Every structure is written in structure tokens, then in C-alpha cells.
N, C-alpha and C positions, 0 to 999 in steps of 0.2 A: 531469639525465638524464630523457628523456621517458618517461612512464608511459602505457601503453596499457590502456584499461579497456573491457571488453565489458559492455553493459547489455542483458540479455534483457527482453522485454516493454517495449521502449522507448517504445511509443506509448500505454501504459496511464497511469492516473492518477498513479502514483508514478514510473514509469520516465521519463515525459516531463519531469517536474520535475527529476529527477536529471540528465538530459541537459542541460537548460537551465542548471542550476547549474554543471555542469562546463564548459560551452562558453564561459563568460566568463573562464576562468582562464588563457587564453593558450596558448602553444606547448609548455609543459611537460606538457600532458595531451593525449593523443590519444584520441578517443572513438569507439568502434564501437557503433552503436546497432543491436541485433538486433530486427528487425521481421518480422511475418508477411507483410507486403506493403510493398514499396518505395513503391508509390503512396500508401498510407495514411501512410507515414512521410515524405512529401515535405516537410512543414513543418519537420521536424527537420533535413533536409539543408541547409536555409538557414542553420542556426546555424554559427558558426565552429568549425572543427576536428572536425566531426561526419561520420563515414563511415557510410553505411547498409549493412547486410548482411541478406539474408533468412535467417531461421532457421526451419527446419522440424524440430521435435524428433524426428520419426521418419525423417528423411533424413540419414544420416551425412555426405553430401557437403556439405550446407549447414553443418553443425557444423564441418567441417574448415576451411572458409573463415572462419567466424566466429571460431574460436579461434586462428588463426595469429598468432603473436607477441603474444599477450595476456598481460599481467602480472597483472591483477586482474579479478575477475568480480563484477558486481552482479547477483545471481540473483533474478529474479522469474518465477514460474511462473503460468500462467493458471488461472483458477477453473474447472477441469474435473475430471472423475472421473479423468483420467490424470495429474494434476499430480505425484503421488509418483513414478510411473515416469519421467516426463519429467525431473524434478529429478535422479533418479539417473543418467539418461543424460548430463545436463549435467555433473554432478560427475565422472563417469567420464572425460568428454572433457577437463574442466579438469585432472584429474590427469595424464592422458597428455600433455597439452600444456604441462605445467610451470607452470600458474597458481600464483601465490604467495600469493593471499589471496582468499577468497570472502566477500562480504558478502551475506547472504540476507535478503530481506524475508519475515519470518515473521508472527506474529500474537500479540496479547495473549492470554495464557492457554495458549500452547503448552506442553505438559508438565504441565499441571494434571491431577490425578487425580480422578475417572475421566475427565474431559475430555469434549469434544464432538467431532464428526466433523472439523471443520476444524482444531481445535487438535491433535487426534491426528495428522492428516495432516502438519501443519507440524512436529510434533515428530519424526515418522518421517524427514522430510527433513533436519531438523537433525542427527539421530543419524547419518544416512548421511554427511553432511559431516564430522562429528566423526571418524568411522571412516576417512575418506579420508586423514587426516593433513595435509590442507591447512589452514593457519591460517584461522580463520573469525571473523566477527562476525555475530551474529544480531540483527536489528532487529525488535522485537515491538511494533508500534503498536496503539493503540486504534482504534476506529472513526473513519473519516475525516470531517472537517467537510465535505469536498467531496461526500460522499454526499447531503447535503441539496440542493446545487445540481444535481448530476448526475441524481438520481432523484426528487426531490420538487419541483424548481423549477417545473415546469409546473403542478402542482396548486396550488402556493402562488400563482402568478401568476393562474391562472384562477378558483380557488375560495377562495383565502385559507385553505387547509387542507392539512395533510399527515397521512399515515396510517401507523401502525405498531402492532403488538401488544406494546407495551413498558410499558404502565401508567405508574406513577410512578417507574420505575427510572431511575437516572442512569448516565451514561457520561462518561469523560474524553476526549471527542472531541479529535482532533488534526488540525491543519492539515497537509496533505501537503507544503506548502512547508517546514515545519519538519523533516519526515522527510527531505526531500531535502538540507537543510543538514547534518543529522547524517550522512547517507550520504556526502556529499562529504568531511567531516572524517575519517570512518573510512577512506575509501578512500585519502586522500592524506597522512595523518599517522600516526605510529607510536603504539603503546601501546594499540591497540584489539583486538589479536589475541586470539582465543579468549575473547571476552567476549559477554555477552548484554545488550542494552539494551532496557528498557521505555520506550516513547515515548508520552506522553500530552500533552494540553493542560494548562493550569494550574488547571482547575476541572472538577468533575463536575457535569453538568447533566442535568435531566430534559427530556423533549421538550416539556413544558408551559413550562419555562423557556426553551428554544430558541425556541418560538413567541412568547413575550413579547419576546425580543430582536429577532426578525425584525419584529415589529409596530412596535417603536420605531425600528428602522433604516429600514424601508420607509415608515413613516407610514401603513401599511395594517393592518387587523386580520388577524392570522394566528393560527390555532388548530390545536392538535394533536388528532387524533381517535384515541383508543385503540381499536383494532380487536380483537375477540375472535379468539383464535388459529384457531379453526375457519373463521371467515369469511376471515381472512387466507390460510389454506391454500387455500381454494377459488379465490381470485383468483390466487394465486401459481402454482398448478399449471397454470393456463391460459396463463401467460406464460413458464414455464421448466420444465426437466425436474424430475421428482419428487424426485430426490436433492438437487438444488440448493435446492428449496423447503424440504425437511426440514432441510438444513444451515443455511439462513438463519433458520428458525424456532427452531433451537437457539440461535443467537446472540441473537435477540430475547428468548428465554426467560431467558437469563442476565441480560440487562439488567433485565427485569421483576423478577427475583429479587434485584436489587441487587448482582450479582456483576461488574458492568462499571464500577464507580465508582472504579477505581484512578486515583490522580493521582501522577505521578512527576516528579522534577526533572532527569532525565537530559539532556533537550534543552538546558537552560541550562548544565549542566556541560560537555557536549561542545562546544557552539557558542559559549558565552559570552553568548548572547542569550536573553532570556525568550521562551518560546513564545507564539504568537498566542492570544488569547482568541477565543471564538466571536464576540464583538462585532467584534473586529478583522477576522475572516474575513468576516462579514456585510457590513461596510462596504466591504471591498475588492471583494466579489462582489455588490454590491447589485443590479446589473442582472439577475442570475440569478433574482431573487425578485420583481421588480416592473417 
């Protein structure tokens, strides 16, 4: 029997990889990729079995089309001040549409007390899903390895440096490809309902250790520059809204304090494969750094 899955945020870092993983599974899976712009999602349309649908969280008509005949929902909300409200709108629509399972991309540390802004937002969204009565699975990943290629790749190429206010703090960076593999297993196999999965890479690394790995992989000297928080804030508020800068600085402060170094084996348990190391990731994406 064919399963129809809606992925919101399908052009994002995680959503795109989930769509790709699902698209190779054949006719048993029908994939509906929810995108803000069909033009931006054109590359996904070329994948087998993928149907694009525009999703505007504030427009009920677009949600009606997106949720028609949907069995399962992979729920990703954008990094905006409205994400909690938008999540609730999606959950309400999922409930009225008879969706059987919601898999939500959450964040490491959601539910921690007293918590930080992003963690608290994700936990509020999780609780709303729990209260809906729809079976759920929450994926709580660590920081993405892809953040280095997406946001620091150019400075590494041009200067041989990347910048963060994280000191010697370590993080269990995770490859988004591994998150996608877990998502596919959770969406298509039984036994994952009403569970919370922590997703990390196999090791906790400081950014100085990341720089050393990148140096070895690229055969170029790469160094990590620890930026004072005040200086980081000055740069960030020129590039993003103040609330976003504050939220990001909270994340960096957790890492600096050594509170992001969790390492978990859930990826291997769920998929049967060991998660990628940062060296694996750097080798695969070497062109992003040199």
C-alpha cells in the first residue's frame, strides 16, 4: 500500500536530504514536498516520485492542497519568530486531515530546564503535538556538520579561518545525511511512535579540532578564531534580526560552557549504520573548503 508523506521546509538543509532519501525507494512511497516557492524547489521536482506543493503557513488554501490524502508528516518549521504559531497551524491541519504520524525535526536540548529560547520554542511545539493525540516522533539533532560548509566555507577558502564565540567547548556535530536516514526509517517502519531520538555524530569535537581535521583534509592550514561574544554580537546584528542574533549567541554560549558535547548512538540503533565522522563529512564535501 502506497504511503503519502508531506515534508514541510523541503528545500532546507534537512528537508532536501529527506526528500532525496525517500525518492529512491520506488512506488511504495509518494512524496509531497512542501516549498515556499515552486521555482526554488525545481531541483526536487526532478527526483522520482516527488510532487511539489507551495505551502504558505498563513494561507489556509495552500494547506488544504498540501494535506489532501496525506498519511504522514515530516514537520520542519523555518527559523523565524513565528515558528511556534506556524507549527500549531500545521498540527491542527494534520489533525483535521487524519494524518497518522508526525515526525518533527526538533533540537538537541529541547525540554532542558531552564533552557534557551530555541530549545523552549521546540519544546512548546513538541507539547502541542503530544496534546493533539497524533502519534509522533521527535528528532533532536545536535548542530549540523553542514553549518561549516554552508556558513563558514567561504571564509575557510579565502582566509583559511572560521569564526565563532565558542572557546574550547565541544559539540557532537551530526551529518544531515544521517538525520535524513533516521527520518526515513522512522517514517516507513513501525515501533518509533511516541519516542524522542537524540541524534549526534560519533564524537564531540572542539572547533580547534574541527580546524585541524579541515587542515589535514584540504592540505591547507585552517584555523579557528574564538571571537569574544560582544564582538560576535556586533557583527551578527548587522546581518540578522536582533532576536535571531540573541538566539544564536545562546547556542554558542552552551557550547562554550561544555553543554553541547552529548554523544549518542541512536543513529546506529535506528539505521544499523555508524554515523559519519566529521572527517567523513569533510572528505565528502572537500570542495566546499578549498
